[in-house]
C-alpha positions in Angstrom: 76.8 120.5 92.4 80.2 120.7 90.8 81.5 117.5 89.4 85.0 116.2 90.1 86.7 113.7 88.1 90.6 112.6 88.7 93.1 109.8 88.1 94.5 107.8 91.0 97.5 105.7 90.4 97.7 102.7 92.7 101.5 101.6 93.1 103.9 99.3 95.3 106.1 96.6 95.1 104.9 93.2 94.1 102.3 91.3 96.2 101.4 94.0 98.6 97.7 94.1 97.6 97.2 96.6 94.9 94.8 94.6 92.7 92.9 93.6 95.9 92.4 97.1 96.9 91.1 98.2 93.8 88.6 95.3 93.5 87.3 96.0 97.0 86.8 99.8 96.1 84.9 98.7 93.1 82.8 96.0 94.8 83.8 93.4 91.9 86.9 91.9 90.4 88.6 93.8 87.6 92.4 93.0 88.6 93.1 89.4 89.0 94.9 88.3 92.3 97.1 85.5 93.5 99.7 84.9 96.2 102.5 85.0 93.5 104.4 88.4 93.1 103.8 90.1 89.9 100.3 88.7 89.0 99.3 92.0 87.5 101.4 92.7 84.3 99.3 95.5 82.8 97.9 98.7 83.8 94.3 98.1 84.5 91.7 100.9 85.0 88.7 100.8 87.4 86.2 103.5 87.6 84.0 104.5 90.5 81.3 106.9 90.2 79.5 108.2 93.4 77.2 111.2 92.9 79.1 114.1 91.3 82.5 112.7 92.0 84.2 110.0 89.5 87.5 108.2 90.7 89.5 106.5 88.1 92.0 104.3 89.5 94.9 102.7 87.8 96.1 99.4 88.9 99.7 98.7 88.1 102.3 96.0 88.0 104.6 95.7 90.9 107.6 97.9 90.7 110.7 95.6 91.0 114.5 95.8 90.7 115.9 94.8 87.4 118.0 92.1 88.4 119.8 89.5 86.4 117.1 87.1 86.7 114.4 89.9 86.3 115.5 91.8 83.3 113.8 90.2 80.5 111.4 92.4 78.0 108.3 91.4 80.0 109.9 92.6 83.4 110.9 96.0 81.7 107.2 96.1 80.2 105.9 95.8 83.9 108.1 98.5 85.2 107.4 100.8 82.4 103.6 100.4 82.8 103.9 101.1 86.5 106.1 104.1 85.9 103.8 105.6 83.1 100.9 105.3 85.4 102.4 108.1 87.6 102.1 110.7 84.7 99.5 113.3 84.9 97.6 111.7 88.0 95.7 113.7 90.6 96.8 111.4 93.4 99.1 108.4 94.1 98.3 105.6 96.6 101.5 104.0 97.8 100.8 100.6 99.3 103.2 99.0 101.7 103.1 95.6 103.5 102.3 96.4 107.4 105.7 96.5 109.1 107.7 95.3 106.3 109.9 97.9 104.3 112.1 96.4 101.6 114.5 97.3 99.3 112.0 97.3 96.7 109.8 99.6 98.6 112.8 102.1 98.1 112.7 101.6 94.5 109.2 102.8 94.6 109.8 105.6 96.6 112.6 106.8 94.4 110.1 106.7 91.5 107.9 108.9 93.4 110.7 111.5 93.9 109.5 113.6 91.0 105.8 113.3 91.3 103.9 116.3 92.1 100.6 114.6 92.7 99.8 114.0 96.5 101.1 110.7 97.7 98.8 108.7 100.1 100.8 106.0 102.0 98.3 102.9 102.8 99.7 100.3 105.1 98.0 97.2 103.9 97.2 93.8 106.1 97.1 95.4 109.2 94.5 92.9 110.3 97.5 90.5 110.4 99.2 92.4 113.2 99.4 90.7 116.5 100.6 93.7 118.5 98.8 97.0 117.4 101.1 99.1 119.8 103.9 98.5 117.3 102.0 100.5 114.6 102.6 104.1 115.9 106.2 104.1 116.2 106.4 102.6 112.6 104.1 105.4 111.2 106.4 107.8 112.8 109.4 106.2 110.8 107.4 106.3 108.0 106.8 109.9 108.1 110.4 110.7 107.7 110.8 108.9 104.5 108.9 111.6 102.5 106.1 114.0 102.9 103.1 111.9 102.7 99.7 113.6 102.0 98.4 111.1 104.8 99.4 107.9 106.1 96.5 105.4 106.6 96.5 101.6 108.0 94.0 99.5 105.9 92.9 96.1 105.0 92.2 95.7 101.4 91.0 92.3 101.8 88.6 93.1 104.7 87.8 96.5 103.6 89.2 98.2 107.1 89.6 101.9 106.6 89.2 101.5 102.9 86.3 104.4 102.9 88.3 106.6 104.9 91.2 106.2 102.2 88.7 106.8 99.5 87.6 110.0 101.5 91.3 111.1 101.6 91.7 110.3 97.9 88.6 112.5 97.1 90.3 115.6 98.4 92.5 115.7 95.7 90.2 115.2 93.0 89.8 118.5 90.9 86.9 119.9 89.4 85.7 118.8 85.9 83.4 116.7 83.7 83.4 112.9 84.2 85.5 110.9 81.5 83.3 108.0 81.6 79.5 106.9 81.8 78.5 106.5 85.4 77.7 102.6 85.1 81.1 101.9 83.2 83.7 100.1 85.7 86.7 99.7 83.3 88.1 100.6 80.0 89.4 97.2 79.4 87.7 94.8 76.9 85.8 91.7 77.6 88.7 89.6 75.7 91.2 91.2 77.9 89.4 90.2 81.2 88.5 86.6 80.2 92.3 86.2 79.3 93.1 87.4 82.8 90.6 85.2 84.5 92.5 82.1 82.7 95.8 83.5 83.9 94.8 83.9 87.4 93.6 80.2 87.7 96.9 79.1 86.3 98.9 80.9 88.8 96.7 80.1 91.6 96.8 76.4 91.2 100.3 76.0 90.0 102.1 78.0 92.6 105.8 77.7 92.2 105.5 74.9 89.6 105.2 77.2 86.8 107.5 80.0 85.9 106.4 83.4 84.7 107.0 82.2 81.3 103.2 81.8 80.7 100.7 83.8 79.0 97.1 83.6 77.4 96.0 84.7 74.2 92.1 84.8 73.3 91.8 83.3 69.8 87.8 83.3 69.9 85.3 85.4 71.6 81.8 84.8 69.7 79.0 86.3 71.6 75.7 84.4 70.4 73.4 86.2 73.2 72.7 83.3 75.8 76.2 81.8 75.1 79.6 83.1 74.9 82.3 81.0 72.9 85.7 81.5 74.1 89.0 79.9 72.9 92.0 80.5 74.7 95.7 79.4 73.9 98.0 79.4 76.9 101.5 79.9 75.8 104.6 78.7 77.7 108.5 78.6 76.7 109.4 75.0 77.2 107.9 71.4 76.6 108.2 70.6 80.1 106.1 73.6 81.2 103.4 72.4 78.7 103.4 69.2 80.6 103.0 70.5 83.9 99.9 72.8 82.8 98.3 70.1 81.0 98.7 67.8 84.0 98.4 63.9 84.1 95.6 62.7 81.8 94.8 66.2 81.3 93.4 66.8 84.8 95.0 70.1 85.5 94.2 71.8 82.5 90.3 70.6 82.9 90.4 72.1 86.5 91.8 75.5 85.3 89.2 75.6 82.4 86.3 74.9 84.8 87.2 77.5 87.4 87.9 80.1 84.9 84.6 79.2 83.0 82.6 79.8 86.2 84.2 83.2 86.8 83.8 84.0 83.3 80.0 83.2 83.6 79.6 85.4 86.6 81.5 88.4 85.1 79.8 88.2 81.6 76.3 87.3 82.9 76.0 84.5 80.3 76.7 80.9 79.7 80.4 80.3 78.7 81.8 77.5 76.5 85.5 77.8 76.9 88.0 75.7 75.0 91.6 75.8 76.3 94.8 74.8 74.5 98.6 74.9 75.3 101.6 75.8 73.0 105.2 76.2 73.3 106.3 79.5 72.1 110.1 79.5 72.8 111.5 83.0 74.4 108.3 85.0 74.0 108.7 86.6 77.3 112.1 88.2 76.3 110.9 89.0 72.7 109.7 92.5 72.3 107.9 92.0 69.1 106.5 88.9 70.6 105.3 90.7 73.5 103.7 93.4 71.4 101.7 90.8 69.4 100.4 89.2 72.6 98.9 92.5 74.0 101.9 93.6 76.0 101.7 97.1 74.6 101.4 100.3 76.8 98.8 101.7 74.0 96.4 98.7 73.9 93.3 98.3 75.9 
């Protein structure tokens, strides 16, 4: 049989379910998720091989407007990461949130203007719709926005129509040898994945209490076989943010560490000894050199 292999960019505005969709397709967590917009900050590659066909999915940060309060270096980095993912792909999955079309969806649509690859529009979270009869006229409206290869209502969380979406994507994958071994599911390092797990637990627990000026740097990753020793540094920009992150009597940082450790053990298949610290590094999110040193680099994996 002929082998097929192709790259698929998953794009959309913040918080529409891009990472949830990729995790659903892969059958395990590769991209972190939370209810907060812009949880994903990097391109994250997920690889799925089924027989002779290999899908290489690229999860991307939410494309957003560069407003006055969202024009820091980290915001520019995220938009660039999403835009770069559109280059040389074989298919694009553009995710929107049910019946809601916003100005930021228009920003994404504009980014797709010069993309030559077929664009499949996925309406996510359709399981939340109370009146399904509203769907057909809405689909007709969406068809006027551009020539989509297909429009599919899906639920990334529950898997509704996700196999149908995969079958549609498969139509556009070119013939060619597979780029990765069939058992590989991502090109990201374990250090990257554990840093992301810590950041996910922070974002899920703190909600709106902690602004986006928080990142995680892995200072130690030592694999001793049955036990992996990990030291993670959580960077914030102000002393008040450090206090919030640690919590009263250190309760919050202990809870973050416990939840992150359990997920790490599941992902790595080994016992994890995790140490967390918090440090103030003023202005890191608007300093391009600092961002690069912290792994916000389009060339780093």
